[in-house]
N, C-alpha and C positions, 0 to 999 in steps of 0.2 A: 392639564388637570389629571391627577392620578385616579386609579380605579375607585378608591374609597370616597373621594370627592364626587365622582360621577354617581356612585351608588347613593350617597347621601342626598344629592340633588334630585335624583330620580325618585327616591322614596318620599321626599317632601312634596313632589308634584303628585304622587299617588295619593297621599293623604288629602291633598286639596281636591282631587277628583272624587274621592270616595265619600268624604264628609257630607255633601248635600244629597247623596243618594238615599232613597228609601229602601226598606228591607227587600221589597220585591225586585227592584232594579239591581240591588247587590247580589241577590240570589241568581238572577239571570246571568250576570257577568261572571260569577265565580266559576261556572262550568266551562266557559270559554277560556278563562285564565288557567284552569286546571288542565285542560287539554294541551295548552301551550307549554305548561310546566312539564307534563308527562313526555311531550315530544323532546324537550331538551334533555331530560333525565335518561331517556332511552339512548340518546346519542352520546351523552357524557355522564357516566356514573359519577355521582357526587357524594362525598362524605360531608355532612352538615352537623355541626355541634352547637347546642344552645348554651348561653351563659347569662348570668344576671342574678340579681338579688332574690332572696326567698319570697315566694308568693306572687311572682310577676307573670307566671304562665309559661315557664320553660317547657314543662311536659305537655301542656295544651298546644303550644306552638309546634312542638315536635310531632304531635298527633295530627295536627292540621296538615303539615307538610307531607307526612306519611300517607294520610287518607287521600288527599287531592293529587299528590304526586305518584301515588300507587307504588310506594317504596317501603323497604324494611325500616322498622323503628326499634330503638333500644331505649328502654325506660328503666331508670334506677328504682330499686325497691325502697319506698319511703318508710318502711317499718323495720329497719335494721335494729337489732337489739343493742348494738354498740352506740347507735345514735340516741337511743332512749337513755342509756347510761350517761352519755355525754351531756345531755340537757339536765340530768340530775346533779352532775358534778363536772362542770366544764373544765376546771383546772386540772383535775385528775385524769380525765379521759381525752383531753383535746389533742395531744400529740399523737396518741395511738389511733384516734379516729382519722386524722388527716392522712397518716401513713396507710391505714387500711383502705381509705377511699382512693388514694393515688394508685395503690397496687390494684385494687378492684377495677378501676376505670381503664388503666393501661392493659390489664389482662383481658378485659372485655373487648377492647379494640382488636386484640389478637384473635379471640374466639370468633367475633363477627366476620373478620377478614377471611378466616379459614372456612366458615360456614357459608358466607355469601360473597365469594370472590367476584370482582368486577361488577358489584352491585351498588346502587345508591343506598345510603343508610342515614337516617335521621336520629341523632342522639339527643336526649333531653338534658344532658350535662356535658361538660368538657373536663379533661384532666387538669386544665390550667387553674381552675378556680380554687382548689384546695391550697396549693402553695402561694398563689398570688392574691387571693382574696381572703379566705377564711383564716389561714395561718397568720397573715399580716394583721387582720383585725383582732385575732386572739392575743397577739403580742401587745397591740395597742390597749387591749382590754385587760392586760396583765394576767392572762390565763396561761400563757406559755412564756418561756424565756427566749432571749435572742438566739441562744444556742439551739433551741428546739426549732425555731423558725428556719435557721440556716440549715439544719438537718433535713427539714421537710423539703426545702428547695433542692438540696443535694441529692436526697433520696429520689425525688422525681427524675432527675437527670440520670442517676445511676440505674434506676429501674428501666427507664426508657432505653438507655444504651444497651442494657442487658438483653431486653426483648428485641431490639433492632438487630443485635448480633445473632440471635437465634432465628428470627423470622424476617429475613431480608425482604421478603415479598410484601410485608405488611406496611401499610401507610398509617403512621401515627398522627400526623397533622391533618386537620380537616381541609377540604377544598374551600369551605366557607364557614366562617365563625359568625353566628347570629347572636347579638347581644340585646337583651331586653332591658329597657330603662323606664323608670317612672319616678315621680316625686316620692320622697320618703313617706309622707303622710298617706299617699295613695297605696303604696306597697304595704305599709303597716296595717292599713285597714283590710287589705286582702288576706293578710296572714290571719286576722281574727275572723274573717268571713269563712274561711275554710276550716277553722277550728280543729287543727290537728292536735291531739292530746299532748304529744311530746313537745310541741312548741308553745302552746298556750296552757299553762299550768294553773289550775284552780286550787290545788292542794299544795301549798308552799313547802310542805314536808317532803314532797317528791321532787324538789328542785324548782328553780326560778323559770325554767324554760327559756324561750327567746325573749330578750328584753328590747325595748325600743332603743336604748342607748347602743346596744350591740348591733341592732339592725341598721342604725345610722352609720356606724363604723363600716359595716359591710358595704353600704351604698357608696361611700367614698372610694373604697378599693375597687368596687365594680366599675365606677367611672374611670378609674386609672388603669383598668385592665388593658385596653388597646396599647397605650404608651408603654406599659411595663412589658408586654409581649414583644413589642418592637425593640425595646432597649435590651432585653435579655437575648434577643434573637431566637426566641422559642417559637414564634409564629410570625411570618411575614406575608401571609396570604390575605385575601380580601375579607373585610368585616362589614356585615350588614347590621345596622342598629335599628331596632323597632321601638318606637315610642309608645309604650303600653298605655300611657295616660291619654293618648289622642284618639285611639280607636278600640280600646278595651279588648286586647288580645286574650287576656286571661279568662274572659267570659266565653265559654265554648258555645253558648247559644247565640252569640252576636255575629250575625252573618257578615256585617261590614268589617268586623275584626278579622274574620276568616279570609275575606277578600283581600284585606290589607296584607295579610301574611302571604297568601298564595301569589298575588300580583307582585309584591316586593321581591320575593324569592325568584320568581320567574324573570323579572326584569334585571335583577342582579346577575343571574346566571347568563343572561344574554350579554351583559357587559363583559363578564369574565371570559366567555367563550366566543366573543365576536372577533 
C-alpha cells in the first residue's frame, strides 16, 4: 500500500470516529491532537499547501492548521483589483490573471522561505491550481485559447526554473498537498453563503461573476488535479484529501470540522515521517 492509500484509509477511519462525537467531546480531543501535531511540526518543518474549488474552505483549513499547529500562515488577498476586472470580463482578463497569480504565488514562496527559514508554513493556495485547474476550465469555457493555456503551463515552468536558479535554497514543492473536495451543489451553496461581491453579481452590468456552469467545470479539474500533477511530474509528494461534505471544514465554528482537519493532518504527517 502506497502512502496516499494509507492516508486515505486513515482519514476515512478518522471520519468514522469523529461523526458520533458531540461538540464537548470533540473540543476535549482537539487539544490533545493539537499537541501531537505541534510535536511533529517541531521535529519536521513542513510546507503545506491547500487546493480545491472556490468556497470549500481552503483559507479556513489553512487557519485551523496554523492555529492548532502554531505555525506561520500565508493567505492570499481576496480583494485583488485584477480579480474584480476578471469577473467583469473573463475573456479579456483571463490569461493575464492566471499569469499574475502564478508569478505572485511562486514569488511568495521565495519571500516566505527567506523570512521563515526552516519553519513550517500553511498556504491557503497552491501554485498548481492556476495552470491545471483555472486555465483548463477557462479553455473549456471558451474564455482563453489553446495557445493561452499552453503559455500558462509553460510560464509556470519558466518562472519556477528561473526562481530555482536564483534561490537554490528555496523549496517550491510542498511537503504535503491538502485537497478539499465537496459535491458541486454543496460548494456552490457555500459560494452564495459567503456573498463575495466579485463572485456573486447582482448588477449584471458589472459582469456575470462566477457562474454555476464554470463552477462545475472547475470541480472536474479539481478532481483531476492529483493525476495531472503525477502525469506532468510537477509534484510526486503525499496528498491528503479532506471531504468537506462530511464534516463541514468550511464552517470555522464547527469544532468537529476543526478536529477532522487537525487529526487528519497529524496522522498524515505520522505516516510521512514514520
